[in-house]
C-alpha positions in Angstrom: -37.3 -44.3 16.6 -37.9 -40.2 15.9 -35.3 -40.6 14.0 -36.9 -43.0 11.8 -40.3 -41.1 11.6 -38.5 -37.7 10.1 -36.6 -40.5 7.4 -40.1 -42.2 6.2 -41.4 -38.4 6.3 -38.5 -37.4 3.9 -38.7 -40.3 1.6 -42.6 -39.4 0.4 -42.2 -36.7 -0.5 -42.4 -35.4 -4.1 -39.5 -34.2 -6.0 -39.6 -31.6 -7.9 -37.6 -31.6 -11.2 -36.2 -28.9 -13.6 -37.3 -28.0 -17.0 -35.8 -26.3 -19.3 -38.0 -23.8 -22.2 -36.4 -22.3 -24.8 -38.4 -19.1 -27.0 -38.1 -19.0 -31.0 -39.4 -15.6 -31.7 -40.1 -13.8 -35.0 -41.5 -9.8 -34.9 -44.7 -9.8 -32.7 -45.1 -14.2 -33.2 -43.3 -16.2 -30.0 -43.2 -19.7 -29.9 -42.1 -21.5 -25.9 -41.1 -24.9 -25.8 -40.6 -27.2 -22.9 -38.2 -29.7 -21.8 -37.5 -32.1 -19.4 -34.0 -30.4 -18.1 -32.6 -33.3 -17.0 -32.8 -35.8 -20.0 -33.6 -33.1 -22.8 -36.9 -34.8 -23.8 -40.2 -32.9 -24.6 -42.9 -32.1 -22.3 -45.6 -32.4 -23.0 -49.1 -31.3 -21.7 -47.2 -28.0 -20.2 -49.9 -24.4 -19.5 -47.7 -21.3 -20.6 -49.0 -18.2 -19.8 -47.5 -14.7 -21.6 -48.3 -11.7 -20.1 -48.0 -7.9 -22.4 -48.6 -4.8 -21.9 -52.6 -4.8 -21.4 -53.2 -7.7 -21.8 -52.7 -11.4 -21.4 -52.9 -14.8 -22.8 -52.5 -18.7 -22.0 -52.9 -22.0 -23.7 -52.6 -25.3 -21.9 -51.0 -27.7 -24.4 -51.7 -31.3 -24.8 -49.8 -34.5 -23.1 -48.5 -34.8 -27.1 -47.3 -30.4 -28.1 -44.4 -29.2 -25.7 -44.9 -25.9 -27.9 -47.0 -23.3 -28.5 -47.2 -19.9 -30.7 -48.7 -16.8 -29.4 -49.7 -13.6 -31.3 -49.0 -11.7 -29.6 -51.0 -7.4 -30.0 -47.6 -4.2 -29.5 -49.4 -1.3 -30.1 -45.5 0.3 -29.7 -42.2 -0.7 -31.8 -41.6 -3.2 -29.3 -42.4 -5.1 -26.0 -41.1 -7.3 -22.9 -43.9 -10.0 -22.3 -43.1 -11.9 -19.3 -43.4 -16.2 -19.8 -44.6 -18.2 -17.2 -44.8 -22.4 -18.2 -46.1 -24.9 -15.3 -46.4 -28.5 -15.3 -47.4 -31.2 -12.6 -44.2 -31.9 -10.7 -41.4 -29.2 -12.1 -40.6 -26.3 -10.5 -42.6 -23.4 -12.2 -40.3 -21.6 -15.0 -40.8 -18.2 -15.6 -38.4 -15.7 -17.6 -39.0 -12.7 -20.0 -39.0 -12.0 -24.3 -39.0 -9.3 -26.1 -41.1 -9.0 -29.6 -41.3 -6.8 -31.8 -44.4 -4.6 -34.2 
């Protein structure tokens, strides 16, 4: 009985999926796109957070959109930004990008 209870408890857990995130960089413009890693389908409704030296910007896409473009203020020749993308049911994704002024 204990084994059956353990199996049922395991089956009730939510399985988190993986996402694929793609950057398009043009100077200080950073476009972030999110896709389901397994199917390749657009992943609408993601929340994207960009942290840069001196600040942070965030945007939650509509359910029909998987991309957003940020204008990141850069005070030097270049800046390394941290990008975090989250979506319910998915493993959070984090990466870095180099932007230029």
